[in-house]
Phi, psi and omega in degrees: 000130179291148178276356181280078185229152177304140177073002171279168183238134176247133173251123187228126174265157186064035190275355185277352180194177171057219184295325179298313179294319180297322177293319178299322179297319179293317179300317179295321179295339176269005177083029183262148169285155187229131168247110189251128183238136177194157177276343184268096186297319184295309182286334175294321177294321176297319178297318179300315181296317181294317183284324177296324180293338180293328178199092183298345181280352180257153180285136174223100182248145181238150182220113180277121183197157170266118184296343177282355182267101184298319180297322178294324177300317180299316180297312182294321179300322178294318179296318180295319178298319181295323184276317189251345180061034181126163177227163183243324179233129176241123178243105180266093193245343185298137179202161180224149174237093181276164175241144178291150176288154181301128178215085188301131174211111184055037176080007182230158174282128180247110182298342181289345180267000182236084182293328180297325176300319178294316182297315179300318181297314182288327179302319180275309192279336181248305182286338173302303176299321179298316176301319180295317179300313180301318186283325190261343181304319175302329179289339180273356182258011181292337175206170180260014174291159184303134176230161180217144171242129176242130176239132183273120175256212179197148174299334178294340175276356180249308181269342170058054183293136175280179179087165178078359177063031185225052178294335180296322178296314179302314182295322180295322180283333172294320176296321178298317178302313182295312184292327179291322175299315179295318179300316180300314181296314184294317182291319182286342182274350182250120181305332182287339182235010184294346178279357181257111176272152181235142185220140176255112177271125182237092180292154168273208178291114186232141183278083185247191179298338177300336183243019174102355180274073187262141177094168181281076187281156169276112187296343176292342181256000183276130174254096183267165175288144178300136179104330181279151172271155169280153177306325180297328179292322176293318179298321177295322177293324176300315180299316178301317180295318178299317183290334176273347183078024182285140171280304179274114177249089186260118186266138169280187169213192184281351177257329188233119179270176183298323181297318179290321174304312182296320180294321178293320178294323178298315179298316180299317179295324183287344173306315181291315184291321184271355179070030179279168175300149177303136180055046186298335181302333181254005180278137185305319183285346184244345191304313182295315179297319180299313182297321179298313182292318181297315180295320179294319179296317179298318179298319179297320182291336180281342183277000000 
């Protein structure tokens, strides 16, 4: 049974824009109360006003916080418990993509010389969800009715593309994949928590705040790049995955369909099995062969 039901409560991080705000809109359209968390106070207030106007009879509470702040999570969880007496859906969606500071080495920026860049990335993208899990699981134990936790990952945490100077982001999302898999296994294996389902949301190319789409925008006014999905499309895919009970909710976009995603993931996994060079898909000696095999595999999966 889906948790998207009237009078249920959704807790969403990164709720002031992008996929978080789009998910909150769907939850509100289903008659749910909302606990909205974001570090951006101005846009969080705008989100509250927009979502509250959809149904003034439902609760819409906001909490300005940095998800990397463990102490703040404890404080906010107490406030949410006092207001809502438990939650039904938790969407841990907040994330950041930092860039390393310039550190010339052979004429290029080397992220390995900027440890602080790694720490900032992991504080938000890994310890943010971990802090949230620790704080909110007690709120999911208020009853044994179905509950759900959704954690937002990334395809970059699966296929691990090089380039762009951002290996910390890839590594953080690879960690998210691993911890979410373990969380799902552990919760379903314990009778006391078996009513809590866990899901890994993996968006495709999405027009979010990472690309300037900041704040609770009206998507009818958004001019996105061709090929990218709107946040609402990802949120709709999330809902489909929840209703099907899927753990891996991997979203396509207008450039990459599910078959191509699967073929790329298959190639990445086979690097280990076949003993190929790491990230062989981008290696000069392998690039042509990789593309040929991936395209053929994708075509086969479409038939």
